[in-house]
Residue, then its C-alpha position, 0 to 999 in steps of 0.5 A: x792970181x787967177x786959177x790958171x796962173x796959180x795952177x801953173x805955179x804949183x806945177x812949177x814947184x813940182x818940177x823944181x822939187x824933181x830937179x834933185x834926183x830922188x836917190x839924192x834925198x837920203x830917204x830912210x831905208x825902212x819905216x823903222x828907220x823913219x820912226x827911229x830918225x824922228x825919235x832921235x831928233x824929237x825924242x820928247x815930242x808927241x807922236x800919238x794922242x790915243x783917245x779912249x773913244x766916246x766922251x773920253x776924248x779929253x783924257x788921252x794916253x799920250x806917247x812921245x816919239x821915244x816911247x813909240x820907238x821903245x814900244x815898237x822895239x819891244x813888240x819886235x823883240x816879242x815876235x822874235x821871242x815867240x820864234x818868228x823868223x826874219x821876214x815872217x808874217x804877223x797877222x793883225x785883226x785889231x781895232x785902233x789902239x796904241x797896241x795896234x800901232x806898236x804891233x803893226x810897226x813892230x812886225x815891220x821891223x822883223x818881218x811883214x805886217x798883215x792887217x785884215x778887216x776883222x769883219x771879213x768872212x772867217x774863211x776869207x781871213x783864213x785864206x789870206x793868212x794861209x797865202x801870206x804864211x802868217x806865223x803869229x796872230x794878234x786879236x782883241x781879247x773878249x773884253x774888247x770885242x768878243x765876236x772878233x776874238x771868237x773869229x780869231x780863235x776859229x782862224x787860228x785853229x784853221x792855220x796849222x803853221x801858226x805859232x802863237x795867238x796873242x790877245x790885246x786888252x784883257x784876260x782870256x778865259x778858256x784860251x786855246x792852246x796857241x794863246x801866248x798871253x796878253x800883248x802888252x804884258x808880254x811886250x813889257x817884259x822884253x828889252x827896251x832896245x832890239x835884241x837882234x841884228x836884222x834890220x829891214x831894207x828898202x826892197x824888203x816887204x813891209x806889209x800885206x794889205x788885202x784889196x778887192x778880188x775877183x774870186x772868193x778871197x780878196x787879193x793880197x797887195x804887198x808893199x815894200x819899205x821903199x814904197x811906204x817910205x817914199x809915200x810918207x816923204x812925198x806927202x810930207x812935201x805937201x802943205x797939208x803936212x808941212x812942219x809939225x802937222x797934227x793929223x786926226x786918225x779915224x780910219x782903221x789901221x788895216x786901211x792903207x790910208x790910216x797907215x800912210x796919210x795919218x801915221x807915216x806922213x806926220x811921223x816923217x816930219x815929227x808931227x803927231x797923230x790923234x787916234x779917235x779910238x777903237x771905233x774911229x769915225x763910227x764912234x757917234x759920241x766922239x763924232x758929236x764933239x768932232x770940232x771940240x776935238x779939233x780945237x783941243x788938239x790943234x788938228x791941222x788935217x784929217x782924211x775921210x770918205x764923203x759920208x764922214x764929211x756929210x755927217x759932221x755936226x755944225x761947228x759950235x759957236x765959240x769953238x776955235x778951229x783955226x789950226x785946220x788947214x784942210x780936209x782930205x777926201x777920196x775913195x768915193x764919189x763926192x757930192x758937190x753939196x758936201x764940199x760946199x757945206x764943209x768949206x763954207x763952215x770951216x773956211x778951209x779947202x776940201x782936198x780930193x785925192x786919188x790912189x790905190x792900195x797897189x800904188x801905196x795909197x796916194x798918187x794924186x793930191x790936190x794942192x791947197x791952192x791952184x788946183x785945175x778946175x775939175x781935176x782931182x789934183x796933181x801927181x805926187x813928185x817922182x810919180x808918172x801918170x798917163x792915160x792909155x788905150x787898152x784892149x779887151x783884156x785890159x792890157x795897154x795898147x798905146x798912150x793917149x794924148x795929153x787931155x785925152x780920156x783913157x785908162x790911168x797908168x802909174x809908174x814910180x816909187x809907189x808902185x807895188x811889186x805885184x799881187x801875192x801868189x802862191x808858188x813852189x817855194x812859198x808866196x811871192x809878188x807877181x806883177x803879171x796882168x797888173x804891172x806892165x813894163x813898170x806901169x801899174x794899169x789901174x783900171x780907172x778912167x781919166x785924163x792927164x794934162x801936160x802939167x800932171x793934173x789928173x781928172x777922173x772920168x769913171x771906174x773901169x773896174x766893176x767896184x761898188x764903193x760904199x762909204x769908202x769901202x770897196x765891194x766886189x759885186x762878183x763876190x755878192x753875185x756868187x753868194x746870191x747864186x747859192x740861194x736855191x731859187x736864184x738862177x742868175x744875179x747881177x749886182x750894181x751900185x745904187x746911188x745913196x745920199x749917205x753912203x755914196x753907193x750901196x749894192x743893189x741886186x737884180x735877180x732872175x728866179x728859177x722857173x716856178x720859184x716865187x721867193x718874196x723879196x723881203x725873204x731874199x734880202x734877209x737870206x742875202x744879208x746872212x750869206x753876204x761875203x761881209x756885212x757891208x756887201x749885203x744888197x740893200x735892194x733886190x729887184x726881180x727881173x725876167x733876164x739879165x741884160x747881155x751885150x751882142x757878144x753875150x756878156x753881162x751888160x750892167x749899164x741898163x741896170x745902173x740906169x734903172x737903179x738911178x731912175x728908181x732913186x730919182x723917182x723916190x725923190x720926185x715922190x718925196x717932193x710931190x712932183x711928177x715927171x719923166x726920167x731919162x738916165x744916160x752915161x757919158x764917160x762913165x758918169x751917170x746923168x739923170x734928166x727929169x722932165x717935170x709934168x704939170x705946173x711945178x712951183x719954184x719951191x718944190x723944184x728947189x726942194x727936189x734939187x736940194x735932195x738930188x744934190x746929195x747924190x754923186x750923179x749929175x742931173x738936169x730938171x726941165x719943165x714941160 
């Protein structure tokens, strides 16, 4: 079957699936009911393999569904015993452990789970928990992560309404007054079934996730139980998750992908998750044995950013990976060579996906067969995706025709209720400016064909994606402007062969200032909003480019950053040439006109190096 017919067949399957109303599908009313249903059906089946990290990957702690449900019940009972009221918020600053799963999903039984990246600046974490009204905070004990424990204690001291601080993974010396004890010890003393009558419903809030913001503190995106259950069900209909899938989990649970793609989706159908351990994909020792882990646990799939795929070791001789159905990739530009290398080494497809925290993680996923050429994938069932024209404020002003480029908008059961904002009676979701007539205005550029296949053409939002981690350049610019010698700053993505993009800063110094670039880089790293946001490069320029109406114009800076990368690769391959960089439909393209008699061997070396980047290019001989 050719690709076009195969794609038509996949689209037809989607239409058939949607012939039954979603309301008739008897979805669970909450994430708790989702897990409880599976535990009733498959009580003794494995839900989680919890790897300790490093070379101990063959010595897991294994939980059945019955044990997972019991631990969630005990966690919820613990929160209630500590005085958490129904609908109350539990803040989580945890690496991935078994306790993280029970603490997270237990919080969703009685109230709202609020996981944060513990590497955020302390003041940003405080701002998030003040907004959400966190009453209980769970963090790793000093034995697990001393730096995060110190940060958690500082956060707890800044939250006057916090009722308890709980540690995970060991004893605590000189504990602050709010410390209630070790999570596992406290939970083990609780009844094994829920002690309270309250059960969450579809409209209740399940989680608060932070996402990139335009001010000093990241925005908070609430998700309802209906949002989360729907996405778990929708993913479970995909061939990657069919039957008893075994998903490898290497992303932290403060990331929506870890919660939905490698936890709730396999839990929905009675599959299992294999947690790589506290460091996840950053665990070099475990990742060195990646394919042996796939063989040992019969991994059927995993989800990762392009940098993880690019760093995978070669598949060792004699290692059996036939269980693998494919790999899911998203959150960053995908170099073509990364896909080619993975698919040729494994014999399974790399499936691109697209989604936002505001749309509960996944809205588009490539089918295992039959994707349209150039498309990211097909919309999930019961979601609607279209491209719209927008005004200068980003508000929709009419639909685009099928296949016409515009700003993507999403409608359906995955769309969140709006960003959390403070109010007179407490925080509440507010859709103003982001959800218009039930359509989530994503800010991402793309087009949608009549069958629902989505092609991305760029990002309208000014976000740098470093190894799958979203960085708001405005926060970096604000931190740079705190330097006494910096008058103006603009931060743009610079292509990077490993991380996809890294922050590059263009700064204007105050008259008379002469700060060395090396000194500025050191200062910027110390004052960045988070480590990943520290600029990797700083260039001194005379003025920030402006548009005709006086707005900052970053396109020339993006071109310059790309031009510098190409120049370095030319130098590395001992070639000379002229470089022209352009942008079309938000895609950056470099044209290199080589000078002199360049050999085929050197040109091949150059193209091999350039293939590692996400921008397109063309090489011409003069």
